[in-house]
NUBA-831745 format. One record per atom (N, C-alpha, C): residue number from 1; residue in one letter; atom name; x, y, z. Coordinates in steps of 0.02 Angstrom, whole numbers, always signed. Layout:
+-----+----+----+--------+--------+--------+
!   i ! aa ! at !      X !      Y !      Z !
+-----+----+----+--------+--------+--------+
! NUM !  a ! CA !      X !      Y !      Z !
...
+-----+----+----+--------+--------+--------+
end
This chain:
+-----+----+----+--------+--------+--------+
!   i ! aa ! at !      X !      Y !      Z !
+-----+----+----+--------+--------+--------+
!   1 !  m !  N !    +38 !    -69 !     +1 !
!   1 !  m ! CA !     +8 !     +7 !     +4 !
!   1 !  m !  C !    +59 !    +73 !     +2 !
!   2 !  a !  N !     +9 !   +108 !    -30 !
!   2 !  a ! CA !    +52 !   +176 !    -33 !
!   2 !  a !  C !    +41 !   +219 !    +13 !
!   3 !  r !  N !    +93 !   +255 !    +32 !
!   3 !  r ! CA !    +90 !   +284 !   +106 !
!   3 !  r !  C !    +45 !   +367 !    +82 !
!   4 !  v !  N !     +3 !   +390 !   +114 !
!   4 !  v ! CA !    -43 !   +448 !    +76 !
!   4 !  v !  C !     +4 !   +493 !   +130 !
!   5 !  r !  N !    +20 !   +568 !    +86 !
!   5 !  r ! CA !    +62 !   +620 !   +119 !
!   5 !  r !  C !    -10 !   +662 !   +128 !
!   6 !  k !  N !    +12 !   +677 !   +191 !
!   6 !  k ! CA !    -30 !   +734 !   +199 !
!   6 !  k !  C !     -9 !   +812 !   +176 !
!   7 !  k !  N !    -58 !   +833 !   +156 !
!   7 !  k ! CA !     -6 !   +903 !   +135 !
!   7 !  k !  C !    -13 !   +949 !   +199 !
!   8 !  r !  N !    +52 !   +993 !   +198 !
!   8 !  r ! CA !    +67 !  +1034 !   +258 !
!   8 !  r !  C !    +45 !  +1100 !   +244 !
!   9 !  k !  N !    +16 !  +1130 !   +274 !
!   9 !  k ! CA !     +0 !  +1202 !   +271 !
!   9 !  k !  C !    +51 !  +1254 !   +273 !
!  10 !  p !  N !    +69 !  +1305 !   +239 !
!  10 !  p ! CA !   +128 !  +1340 !   +266 !
!  10 !  p !  C !   +114 !  +1390 !   +335 !
!  11 !  v !  N !   +159 !  +1379 !   +354 !
!  11 !  v ! CA !   +174 !  +1435 !   +400 !
!  11 !  v !  C !   +161 !  +1502 !   +396 !
!  12 !  a !  N !   +119 !  +1539 !   +420 !
!  12 !  a ! CA !   +109 !  +1610 !   +425 !
!  12 !  a !  C !   +135 !  +1650 !   +476 !
!  13 !  e !  N !   +180 !  +1620 !   +504 !
!  13 !  e ! CA !   +204 !  +1656 !   +572 !
!  13 !  e !  C !   +294 !  +1683 !   +544 !
!  14 !  m !  N !   +288 !  +1743 !   +574 !
!  14 !  m ! CA !   +358 !  +1764 !   +570 !
!  14 !  m !  C !   +406 !  +1744 !   +610 !
!  15 !  n !  N !   +481 !  +1731 !   +592 !
!  15 !  n ! CA !   +524 !  +1719 !   +633 !
!  15 !  n !  C !   +557 !  +1753 !   +657 !
!  16 !  v !  N !   +559 !  +1789 !   +707 !
!  16 !  v ! CA !   +593 !  +1841 !   +750 !
!  16 !  v !  C !   +644 !  +1839 !   +772 !
!  17 !  v !  N !   +668 !  +1794 !   +795 !
!  17 !  v ! CA !   +733 !  +1738 !   +808 !
!  17 !  v !  C !   +798 !  +1788 !   +784 !
!  18 !  p !  N !   +803 !  +1794 !   +712 !
!  18 !  p ! CA !   +862 !  +1816 !   +689 !
!  18 !  p !  C !   +848 !  +1911 !   +700 !
!  19 !  y !  N !   +797 !  +1926 !   +701 !
!  19 !  y ! CA !   +811 !  +1995 !   +726 !
!  19 !  y !  C !   +794 !  +2039 !   +787 !
!  20 !  i !  N !   +789 !  +1979 !   +836 !
!  20 !  i ! CA !   +821 !  +2005 !   +902 !
!  20 !  i !  C !   +890 !  +1977 !   +912 !
!  21 !  d !  N !   +917 !  +1936 !   +889 !
!  21 !  d ! CA !   +991 !  +1935 !   +879 !
!  21 !  d !  C !  +1033 !  +1999 !   +846 !
!  22 !  v !  N !  +1019 !  +2025 !   +796 !
!  22 !  v ! CA !  +1044 !  +2099 !   +770 !
!  22 !  v !  C !  +1011 !  +2149 !   +789 !
!  23 !  m !  N !   +960 !  +2145 !   +828 !
!  23 !  m ! CA !   +945 !  +2190 !   +894 !
!  23 !  m !  C !  +1004 !  +2205 !   +956 !
!  24 !  l !  N !  +1007 !  +2170 !   +976 !
!  24 !  l ! CA !  +1048 !  +2146 !  +1037 !
!  24 !  l !  C !  +1131 !  +2161 !  +1019 !
!  25 !  v !  N !  +1150 !  +2122 !   +958 !
!  25 !  v ! CA !  +1222 !  +2148 !   +943 !
!  25 !  v !  C !  +1223 !  +2221 !   +926 !
!  26 !  l !  N !  +1167 !  +2269 !   +880 !
!  26 !  l ! CA !  +1182 !  +2340 !   +902 !
!  26 !  l !  C !  +1186 !  +2350 !   +952 !
!  27 !  l !  N !  +1132 !  +2327 !  +1009 !
!  27 !  l ! CA !  +1138 !  +2370 !  +1071 !
!  27 !  l !  C !  +1202 !  +2375 !  +1107 !
!  28 !  v !  N !  +1240 !  +2315 !  +1080 !
!  28 !  v ! CA !  +1294 !  +2307 !  +1135 !
!  28 !  v !  C !  +1364 !  +2350 !  +1085 !
!  29 !  i !  N !  +1336 !  +2354 !  +1024 !
!  29 !  i ! CA !  +1386 !  +2419 !   +994 !
!  29 !  i !  C !  +1387 !  +2483 !  +1032 !
!  30 !  f !  N !  +1315 !  +2503 !  +1017 !
!  30 !  f ! CA !  +1291 !  +2553 !  +1046 !
!  30 !  f !  C !  +1337 !  +2576 !  +1130 !
!  31 !  m !  N !  +1320 !  +2519 !  +1160 !
!  31 !  m ! CA !  +1335 !  +2530 !  +1245 !
!  31 !  m !  C !  +1409 !  +2523 !  +1242 !
!  32 !  v !  N !  +1437 !  +2488 !  +1195 !
!  32 !  v ! CA !  +1524 !  +2505 !  +1183 !
!  32 !  v !  C !  +1533 !  +2584 !  +1158 !
!  33 !  t !  N !  +1518 !  +2589 !  +1113 !
!  33 !  t ! CA !  +1533 !  +2665 !  +1091 !
!  33 !  t !  C !  +1494 !  +2731 !  +1109 !
!  34 !  a !  N !  +1474 !  +2707 !  +1157 !
!  34 !  a ! CA !  +1442 !  +2783 !  +1171 !
!  34 !  a !  C !  +1489 !  +2820 !  +1231 !
!  35 !  p !  N !  +1518 !  +2772 !  +1261 !
!  35 !  p ! CA !  +1568 !  +2822 !  +1319 !
!  35 !  p !  C !  +1636 !  +2848 !  +1286 !
!  36 !  m !  N !  +1643 !  +2820 !  +1226 !
!  36 !  m ! CA !  +1691 !  +2868 !  +1193 !
!  36 !  m !  C !  +1670 !  +2929 !  +1155 !
!  37 !  l !  N !  +1585 !  +2933 !  +1131 !
!  37 !  l ! CA !  +1558 !  +3001 !  +1124 !
!  37 !  l !  C !  +1592 !  +3047 !  +1155 !
!  38 !  n !  N !  +1580 !  +3041 !  +1244 !
!  38 !  n ! CA !  +1583 !  +3093 !  +1271 !
!  38 !  n !  C !  +1663 !  +3114 !  +1292 !
!  39 !  q !  N !  +1701 !  +3092 !  +1248 !
!  39 !  q ! CA !  +1761 !  +3120 !  +1270 !
!  39 !  q !  C !  +1777 !  +3192 !  +1219 !
!  40 !  g !  N !  +1782 !  +3200 !  +1164 !
!  40 !  g ! CA !  +1782 !  +3257 !  +1134 !
!  40 !  g !  C !  +1846 !  +3263 !  +1100 !
!  41 !  v !  N !  +1845 !  +3318 !  +1063 !
!  41 !  v ! CA !  +1888 !  +3325 !  +1024 !
!  41 !  v !  C !  +1936 !  +3374 !  +1020 !
!  42 !  k !  N !  +1992 !  +3382 !  +1001 !
!  42 !  k ! CA !  +2034 !  +3434 !  +1004 !
!  42 !  k !  C !  +2035 !  +3489 !   +944 !
!  43 !  v !  N !  +2020 !  +3544 !   +951 !
!  43 !  v ! CA !  +2007 !  +3598 !   +923 !
!  43 !  v !  C !  +2061 !  +3665 !   +929 !
!  44 !  d !  N !  +2058 !  +3696 !   +881 !
!  44 !  d ! CA !  +2094 !  +3771 !   +892 !
!  44 !  d !  C !  +2041 !  +3803 !   +887 !
!  45 !  l !  N !  +2049 !  +3838 !   +938 !
!  45 !  l ! CA !  +1979 !  +3907 !   +938 !
!  45 !  l !  C !  +2016 !  +3970 !   +902 !
!  46 !  p !  N !  +1979 !  +3994 !   +881 !
!  46 !  p ! CA !  +1976 !  +4076 !   +856 !
!  46 !  p !  C !  +1988 !  +4128 !   +892 !
!  47 !  t !  N !  +2045 !  +4151 !   +863 !
!  47 !  t ! CA !  +2076 !  +4207 !   +922 !
!  47 !  t !  C !  +2023 !  +4271 !   +903 !
!  48 !  v !  N !  +1980 !  +4297 !   +942 !
!  48 !  v ! CA !  +1924 !  +4349 !   +924 !
!  48 !  v !  C !  +1934 !  +4399 !   +990 !
!  49 !  a !  N !  +1923 !  +4455 !   +976 !
!  49 !  a ! CA !  +1912 !  +4533 !  +1019 !
!  49 !  a !  C !  +1834 !  +4539 !  +1045 !
!  50 !  s !  N !  +1850 !  +4523 !  +1115 !
!  50 !  s ! CA !  +1800 !  +4516 !  +1165 !
!  50 !  s !  C !  +1775 !  +4575 !  +1185 !
!  51 !  e !  N !  +1714 !  +4606 !  +1209 !
!  51 !  e ! CA !  +1700 !  +4656 !  +1245 !
!  51 !  e !  C !  +1738 !  +4657 !  +1313 !
!  52 !  a !  N !  +1735 !  +4732 !  +1332 !
!  52 !  a ! CA !  +1769 !  +4737 !  +1403 !
!  52 !  a !  C !  +1707 !  +4711 !  +1437 !
!  53 !  l !  N !  +1723 !  +4677 !  +1503 !
!  53 !  l ! CA !  +1651 !  +4674 !  +1562 !
!  53 !  l !  C !  +1637 !  +4717 !  +1586 !
!  54 !  p !  N !  +1586 !  +4749 !  +1614 !
!  54 !  p ! CA !  +1559 !  +4810 !  +1643 !
!  54 !  p !  C !  +1588 !  +4799 !  +1697 !
!  55 !  q !  N !  +1613 !  +4869 !  +1734 !
!  55 !  q ! CA !  +1652 !  +4851 !  +1821 !
!  55 !  q !  C !  +1583 !  +4910 !  +1851 !
!  56 !  d !  N !  +1584 !  +4870 !  +1909 !
!  56 !  d ! CA !  +1533 !  +4910 !  +1957 !
!  56 !  d !  C !  +1618 !  +4956 !  +1979 !
!  57 !  t !  N !  +1597 !  +5013 !  +1979 !
!  57 !  t ! CA !  +1640 !  +5075 !  +2015 !
!  57 !  t !  C !  +1616 !  +5075 !  +2090 !
!  58 !  n !  N !  +1591 !  +5046 !  +2134 !
!  58 !  n ! CA !  +1593 !  +5038 !  +2210 !
!  58 !  n !  C !  +1625 !  +4988 !  +2236 !
!  59 !  s !  N !  +1642 !  +4940 !  +2190 !
!  59 !  s ! CA !  +1683 !  +4885 !  +2214 !
!  59 !  s !  C !  +1749 !  +4873 !  +2207 !
!  60 !  e !  N !  +1796 !  +4851 !  +2230 !
!  60 !  e ! CA !  +1872 !  +4829 !  +2212 !
!  60 !  e !  C !  +1872 !  +4757 !  +2160 !
!  61 !  v !  N !  +1913 !  +4774 !  +2135 !
!  61 !  v ! CA !  +1954 !  +4730 !  +2092 !
!  61 !  v !  C !  +2013 !  +4661 !  +2108 !
!  62 !  l !  N !  +1991 !  +4620 !  +2119 !
!  62 !  l ! CA !  +2049 !  +4560 !  +2121 !
!  62 !  l !  C !  +2059 !  +4534 !  +2078 !
!  63 !  t !  N !  +2127 !  +4519 !  +2049 !
!  63 !  t ! CA !  +2137 !  +4504 !  +1968 !
!  63 !  t !  C !  +2178 !  +4448 !  +1992 !
!  64 !  i !  N !  +2170 !  +4381 !  +1985 !
!  64 !  i ! CA !  +2209 !  +4326 !  +2000 !
!  64 !  i !  C !  +2248 !  +4306 !  +1949 !
!  65 !  s !  N !  +2319 !  +4283 !  +1936 !
!  65 !  s ! CA !  +2356 !  +4270 !  +1872 !
!  65 !  s !  C !  +2373 !  +4204 !  +1886 !
!  66 !  i !  N !  +2363 !  +4153 !  +1841 !
!  66 !  i ! CA !  +2402 !  +4108 !  +1856 !
!  66 !  i !  C !  +2461 !  +4098 !  +1777 !
!  67 !  k !  N !  +2502 !  +4083 !  +1811 !
!  67 !  k ! CA !  +2575 !  +4087 !  +1778 !
!  67 !  k !  C !  +2583 !  +3992 !  +1745 !
!  68 !  a !  N !  +2628 !  +3993 !  +1672 !
!  68 !  a ! CA !  +2642 !  +3923 !  +1662 !
!  68 !  a !  C !  +2662 !  +3880 !  +1711 !
!  69 !  d !  N !  +2696 !  +3881 !  +1754 !
!  69 !  d ! CA !  +2690 !  +3853 !  +1824 !
!  69 !  d !  C !  +2683 !  +3833 !  +1855 !
!  70 !  k !  N !  +2600 !  +3854 !  +1872 !
!  70 !  k ! CA !  +2554 !  +3843 !  +1916 !
!  70 !  k !  C !  +2570 !  +3888 !  +1977 !
!  71 !  t !  N !  +2597 !  +3945 !  +1973 !
!  71 !  t ! CA !  +2584 !  +3980 !  +2026 !
!  71 !  t !  C !  +2548 !  +4027 !  +2022 !
!  72 !  y !  N !  +2524 !  +4067 !  +2068 !
!  72 !  y ! CA !  +2463 !  +4104 !  +2078 !
!  72 !  y !  C !  +2487 !  +4186 !  +2093 !
!  73 !  f !  N !  +2484 !  +4246 !  +2065 !
!  73 !  f ! CA !  +2489 !  +4298 !  +2084 !
!  73 !  f !  C !  +2420 !  +4329 !  +2073 !
!  74 !  w !  N !  +2412 !  +4384 !  +2138 !
!  74 !  w ! CA !  +2351 !  +4427 !  +2125 !
!  74 !  w !  C !  +2378 !  +4495 !  +2145 !
!  75 !  n !  N !  +2329 !  +4524 !  +2145 !
!  75 !  n ! CA !  +2318 !  +4598 !  +2140 !
!  75 !  n !  C !  +2244 !  +4631 !  +2148 !
!  76 !  k !  N !  +2260 !  +4682 !  +2210 !
!  76 !  k ! CA !  +2188 !  +4698 !  +2240 !
!  76 !  k !  C !  +2196 !  +4776 !  +2222 !
!  77 !  g !  N !  +2138 !  +4786 !  +2189 !
!  77 !  g ! CA !  +2140 !  +4878 !  +2183 !
!  77 !  g !  C !  +2087 !  +4899 !  +2151 !
!  78 !  s !  N !  +2079 !  +4946 !  +2118 !
!  78 !  s ! CA !  +2002 !  +4992 !  +2099 !
!  78 !  s !  C !  +1986 !  +4956 !  +2031 !
!  79 !  e !  N !  +2044 !  +4947 !  +1998 !
!  79 !  e ! CA !  +2022 !  +4918 !  +1923 !
!  79 !  e !  C !  +2060 !  +4852 !  +1917 !
!  80 !  v !  N !  +2060 !  +4832 !  +1844 !
!  80 !  v ! CA !  +2086 !  +4760 !  +1839 !
!  80 !  v !  C !  +2171 !  +4800 !  +1812 !
!  81 !  d !  N !  +2230 !  +4743 !  +1859 !
!  81 !  d ! CA !  +2283 !  +4785 !  +1849 !
!  81 !  d !  C !  +2324 !  +4711 !  +1826 !
!  82 !  t !  N !  +2347 !  +4690 !  +1789 !
!  82 !  t ! CA !  +2374 !  +4643 !  +1756 !
!  82 !  t !  C !  +2467 !  +4644 !  +1765 !
!  83 !  d !  N !  +2487 !  +4712 !  +1784 !
!  83 !  d ! CA !  +2553 !  +4722 !  +1770 !
!  83 !  d !  C !  +2584 !  +4713 !  +1855 !
!  84 !  t !  N !  +2555 !  +4741 !  +1887 !
!  84 !  t ! CA !  +2577 !  +4728 !  +1962 !
!  84 !  t !  C !  +2567 !  +4652 !  +2019 !
!  85 !  v !  N !  +2616 !  +4648 !  +2047 !
!  85 !  v ! CA !  +2589 !  +4600 !  +2091 !
!  85 !  v !  C !  +2602 !  +4633 !  +2157 !
!  86 !  q !  N !  +2530 !  +4597 !  +2190 !
!  86 !  q ! CA !  +2539 !  +4630 !  +2266 !
!  86 !  q !  C !  +2553 !  +4568 !  +2318 !
!  87 !  a !  N !  +2524 !  +4508 !  +2268 !
!  87 !  a ! CA !  +2550 !  +4455 !  +2313 !
!  87 !  a !  C !  +2557 !  +4385 !  +2275 !
!  88 !  k !  N !  +2596 !  +4332 !  +2312 !
!  88 !  k ! CA !  +2621 !  +4285 !  +2287 !
!  88 !  k !  C !  +2600 !  +4213 !  +2317 !
!  89 !  a !  N !  +2581 !  +4159 !  +2297 !
!  89 !  a ! CA !  +2572 !  +4086 !  +2307 !
!  89 !  a !  C !  +2588 !  +4039 !  +2262 !
!  90 !  l !  N !  +2623 !  +3993 !  +2299 !
!  90 !  l ! CA !  +2663 !  +3936 !  +2255 !
!  90 !  l !  C !  +2617 !  +3875 !  +2252 !
!  91 !  t !  N !  +2569 !  +3879 !  +2287 !
!  91 !  t ! CA !  +2531 !  +3820 !  +2281 !
!  91 !  t !  C !  +2429 !  +3842 !  +2281 !
!  92 !  l !  N !  +2371 !  +3817 !  +2273 !
!  92 !  l ! CA !  +2337 !  +3824 !  +2239 !
!  92 !  l !  C !  +2285 !  +3832 !  +2318 !
!  93 !  d !  N !  +2316 !  +3787 !  +2357 !
!  93 !  d ! CA !  +2300 !  +3777 !  +2436 !
!  93 !  d !  C !  +2305 !  +3866 !  +2464 !
!  94 !  k !  N !  +2366 !  +3887 !  +2456 !
!  94 !  k ! CA !  +2401 !  +3950 !  +2484 !
!  94 !  k !  C !  +2341 !  +4004 !  +2454 !
!  95 !  m !  N !  +2341 !  +4009 !  +2393 !
!  95 !  m ! CA !  +2298 !  +4043 !  +2351 !
!  95 !  m !  C !  +2233 !  +4051 !  +2386 !
!  96 !  i !  N !  +2180 !  +4002 !  +2393 !
!  96 !  i ! CA !  +2130 !  +3988 !  +2413 !
!  96 !  i !  C !  +2095 !  +4027 !  +2484 !
!  97 !  a !  N !  +2187 !  +4011 !  +2541 !
!  97 !  a ! CA !  +2175 !  +4046 !  +2607 !
!  97 !  a !  C !  +2175 !  +4104 !  +2598 !
!  98 !  a !  N !  +2225 !  +4128 !  +2542 !
!  98 !  a ! CA !  +2218 !  +4211 !  +2541 !
!  98 !  a !  C !  +2177 !  +4243 !  +2509 !
!  99 !  v !  N !  +2146 !  +4226 !  +2457 !
!  99 !  v ! CA !  +2090 !  +4244 !  +2446 !
!  99 !  v !  C !  +2003 !  +4249 !  +2477 !
! 100 !  s !  N !  +2017 !  +4187 !  +2523 !
! 100 !  s ! CA !  +1954 !  +4194 !  +2580 !
! 100 !  s !  C !  +1961 !  +4249 !  +2625 !
! 101 !  g !  N !  +2044 !  +4258 !  +2642 !
! 101 !  g ! CA !  +2037 !  +4303 !  +2694 !
! 101 !  g !  C !  +2035 !  +4374 !  +2659 !
! 102 !  v !  N !  +2046 !  +4374 !  +2607 !
! 102 !  v ! CA !  +2021 !  +4456 !  +2571 !
! 102 !  v !  C !  +1962 !  +4452 !  +2560 !
! 103 !  m !  N !  +1931 !  +4402 !  +2552 !
! 103 !  m ! CA !  +1851 !  +4407 !  +2528 !
! 103 !  m !  C !  +1811 !  +4410 !  +2627 !
! 104 !  n !  N !  +1822 !  +4387 !  +2660 !
! 104 !  n ! CA !  +1817 !  +4402 !  +2737 !
! 104 !  n !  C !  +1817 !  +4473 !  +2758 !
! 105 !  e !  N !  +1886 !  +4491 !  +2732 !
! 105 !  e ! CA !  +1900 !  +4579 !  +2751 !
! 105 !  e !  C !  +1856 !  +4616 !  +2723 !
! 106 !  s !  N !  +1833 !  +4603 !  +2655 !
! 106 !  s ! CA !  +1796 !  +4666 !  +2620 !
! 106 !  s !  C !  +1734 !  +4649 !  +2646 !
! 107 !  r !  N !  +1712 !  +4587 !  +2657 !
! 107 !  r ! CA !  +1629 !  +4589 !  +2694 !
! 107 !  r !  C !  +1637 !  +4619 !  +2765 !
! 108 !  s !  N !  +1673 !  +4608 !  +2794 !
! 108 !  s ! CA !  +1665 !  +4652 !  +2855 !
! 108 !  s !  C !  +1674 !  +4722 !  +2853 !
! 109 !  q !  N !  +1713 !  +4747 !  +2793 !
! 109 !  q ! CA !  +1702 !  +4822 !  +2782 !
! 109 !  q !  C !  +1643 !  +4852 !  +2741 !
! 110 !  g !  N !  +1601 !  +4803 !  +2720 !
! 110 !  g ! CA !  +1545 !  +4815 !  +2681 !
! 110 !  g !  C !  +1569 !  +4831 !  +2615 !
! 111 !  k !  N !  +1620 !  +4793 !  +2581 !
! 111 !  k ! CA !  +1632 !  +4817 !  +2505 !
! 111 !  k !  C !  +1640 !  +4751 !  +2470 !
! 112 !  r !  N !  +1605 !  +4771 !  +2420 !
! 112 !  r ! CA !  +1592 !  +4706 !  +2354 !
! 112 !  r !  C !  +1646 !  +4705 !  +2320 !
! 113 !  i !  N !  +1681 !  +4654 !  +2308 !
! 113 !  i ! CA !  +1742 !  +4630 !  +2268 !
! 113 !  i !  C !  +1721 !  +4580 !  +2190 !
! 114 !  q !  N !  +1751 !  +4624 !  +2152 !
! 114 !  q ! CA !  +1735 !  +4587 !  +2082 !
! 114 !  q !  C !  +1822 !  +4538 !  +2066 !
! 115 !  v !  N !  +1795 !  +4467 !  +2075 !
! 115 !  v ! CA !  +1862 !  +4446 !  +2041 !
! 115 !  v !  C !  +1890 !  +4404 !  +1966 !
! 116 !  f !  N !  +1928 !  +4417 !  +1939 !
! 116 !  f ! CA !  +1954 !  +4402 !  +1878 !
! 116 !  f !  C !  +2002 !  +4366 !  +1882 !
! 117 !  v !  N !  +2008 !  +4309 !  +1837 !
! 117 !  v ! CA !  +2052 !  +4265 !  +1827 !
! 117 !  v !  C !  +2076 !  +4289 !  +1754 !
! 118 !  r !  N !  +2143 !  +4265 !  +1741 !
! 118 !  r ! CA !  +2196 !  +4280 !  +1703 !
! 118 !  r !  C !  +2251 !  +4218 !  +1702 !
! 119 !  g !  N !  +2238 !  +4186 !  +1640 !
! 119 !  g ! CA !  +2275 !  +4130 !  +1661 !
! 119 !  g !  C !  +2340 !  +4121 !  +1584 !
! 120 !  d !  N !  +2392 !  +4109 !  +1597 !
! 120 !  d ! CA !  +2419 !  +4086 !  +1544 !
! 120 !  d !  C !  +2415 !  +4046 !  +1497 !
! 121 !  k !  N !  +2430 !  +4056 !  +1418 !
! 121 !  k ! CA !  +2420 !  +4013 !  +1377 !
! 121 !  k !  C !  +2430 !  +3932 !  +1378 !
! 122 !  n !  N !  +2493 !  +3946 !  +1414 !
! 122 !  n ! CA !  +2521 !  +3870 !  +1427 !
! 122 !  n !  C !  +2497 !  +3824 !  +1481 !
! 123 !  v !  N !  +2441 !  +3852 !  +1519 !
! 123 !  v ! CA !  +2434 !  +3832 !  +1589 !
! 123 !  v !  C !  +2378 !  +3793 !  +1547 !
! 124 !  d !  N !  +2364 !  +3709 !  +1587 !
! 124 !  d ! CA !  +2309 !  +3677 !  +1570 !
! 124 !  d !  C !  +2237 !  +3699 !  +1578 !
! 125 !  y !  N !  +2203 !  +3663 !  +1547 !
! 125 !  y ! CA !  +2124 !  +3680 !  +1572 !
! 125 !  y !  C !  +2121 !  +3664 !  +1648 !
! 126 !  g !  N !  +2127 !  +3607 !  +1651 !
! 126 !  g ! CA !  +2123 !  +3587 !  +1734 !
! 126 !  g !  C !  +2131 !  +3636 !  +1790 !
! 127 !  s !  N !  +2187 !  +3668 !  +1773 !
! 127 !  s ! CA !  +2231 !  +3697 !  +1829 !
! 127 !  s !  C !  +2177 !  +3768 !  +1846 !
! 128 !  i !  N !  +2141 !  +3792 !  +1772 !
! 128 !  i ! CA !  +2093 !  +3843 !  +1773 !
! 128 !  i !  C !  +2041 !  +3824 !  +1826 !
! 129 !  m !  N !  +2018 !  +3770 !  +1780 !
! 129 !  m ! CA !  +1954 !  +3750 !  +1847 !
! 129 !  m !  C !  +1969 !  +3737 !  +1908 !
! 130 !  a !  N !  +2017 !  +3706 !  +1916 !
! 130 !  a ! CA !  +2046 !  +3709 !  +1980 !
! 130 !  a !  C !  +2042 !  +3765 !  +2023 !
! 131 !  a !  N !  +2072 !  +3811 !  +2006 !
! 131 !  a ! CA !  +2089 !  +3888 !  +2029 !
! 131 !  a !  C !  +1993 !  +3902 !  +2046 !
! 132 !  m !  N !  +1956 !  +3915 !  +1990 !
! 132 !  m ! CA !  +1899 !  +3936 !  +2000 !
! 132 !  m !  C !  +1861 !  +3894 !  +2046 !
! 133 !  s !  N !  +1870 !  +3829 !  +2059 !
! 133 !  s ! CA !  +1837 !  +3810 !  +2108 !
! 133 !  s !  C !  +1858 !  +3813 !  +2170 !
! 134 !  g !  N !  +1930 !  +3829 !  +2185 !
! 134 !  g ! CA !  +1949 !  +3859 !  +2250 !
! 134 !  g !  C !  +1920 !  +3901 !  +2248 !
! 135 !  l !  N !  +1912 !  +3972 !  +2208 !
! 135 !  l ! CA !  +1876 !  +4017 !  +2238 !
! 135 !  l !  C !  +1811 !  +4020 !  +2245 !
! 136 !  q !  N !  +1769 !  +3959 !  +2228 !
! 136 !  q ! CA !  +1708 !  +3956 !  +2253 !
! 136 !  q !  C !  +1706 !  +3943 !  +2318 !
! 137 !  q !  N !  +1751 !  +3903 !  +2347 !
! 137 !  q ! CA !  +1751 !  +3875 !  +2407 !
! 137 !  q !  C !  +1779 !  +3943 !  +2459 !
! 138 !  a !  N !  +1804 !  +3989 !  +2427 !
! 138 !  a ! CA !  +1830 !  +4043 !  +2463 !
! 138 !  a !  C !  +1784 !  +4106 !  +2454 !
! 139 !  g !  N !  +1735 !  +4078 !  +2432 !
! 139 !  g ! CA !  +1665 !  +4125 !  +2428 !
! 139 !  g !  C !  +1656 !  +4173 !  +2385 !
! 140 !  v !  N !  +1695 !  +4155 !  +2330 !
! 140 !  v ! CA !  +1689 !  +4209 !  +2284 !
! 140 !  v !  C !  +1625 !  +4176 !  +2232 !
! 141 !  s !  N !  +1576 !  +4217 !  +2205 !
! 141 !  s ! CA !  +1533 !  +4191 !  +2181 !
! 141 !  s !  C !  +1506 !  +4202 !  +2100 !
! 142 !  n !  N !  +1533 !  +4278 !  +2080 !
! 142 !  n ! CA !  +1562 !  +4282 !  +2005 !
! 142 !  n !  C !  +1632 !  +4292 !  +1982 !
! 143 !  v !  N !  +1647 !  +4248 !  +1927 !
! 143 !  v ! CA !  +1702 !  +4246 !  +1901 !
! 143 !  v !  C !  +1705 !  +4272 !  +1834 !
! 144 !  g !  N !  +1761 !  +4338 !  +1807 !
! 144 !  g ! CA !  +1762 !  +4355 !  +1742 !
! 144 !  g !  C !  +1825 !  +4323 !  +1721 !
! 145 !  l !  N !  +1836 !  +4303 !  +1662 !
! 145 !  l ! CA !  +1897 !  +4272 !  +1651 !
! 145 !  l !  C !  +1937 !  +4337 !  +1582 !
! 146 !  i !  N !  +1976 !  +4343 !  +1591 !
! 146 !  i ! CA !  +2031 !  +4399 !  +1564 !
! 146 !  i !  C !  +2068 !  +4366 !  +1498 !
! 147 !  t !  N !  +2060 !  +4395 !  +1452 !
! 147 !  t ! CA !  +2104 !  +4374 !  +1385 !
! 147 !  t !  C !  +2131 !  +4447 !  +1362 !
! 148 !  e !  N !  +2173 !  +4413 !  +1310 !
! 148 !  e ! CA !  +2206 !  +4459 !  +1285 !
! 148 !  e !  C !  +2181 !  +4470 !  +1207 !
! 149 !  a !  N !  +2183 !  +4542 !  +1184 !
! 149 !  a ! CA !  +2153 !  +4549 !  +1116 !
! 149 !  a !  C !  +2197 !  +4523 !  +1069 !
! 150 !  p !  N !  +2178 !  +4503 !  +1013 !
! 150 !  p ! CA !  +2213 !  +4478 !   +954 !
! 150 !  p !  C !  +2286 !  +4512 !   +922 !
+-----+----+----+--------+--------+--------+
end
């Protein structure tokens, strides 16, 4: 006797297993590459002339200069002065302590102080940010950055 073959009906369901595999591979690729995207790129910033910041005539100005060897100099006066040196510190901690003393003294006298930071072009960005963080710890709420005209 001959066997009777039953006809199979075609399966109308879609097999999604390969799609899930591809999706998981793409997810792993994005998870691995995403932290690399936050690194940043080296750029050469253009040299532009910037406008002078308005100064309050009733307040004193504290100008802090950071040299290439990461030493700190400052001058306190009635206007921004980058030529004279009133005091010097070799470390960031000493600069923070001195600025804190200047800020406390001016608060006790009822005077406001504007603080400007001037960094050498060879000083790394981290040193400038560490100085600004130290100024914040010393009680400085607003800091201006001094640039040179091109």
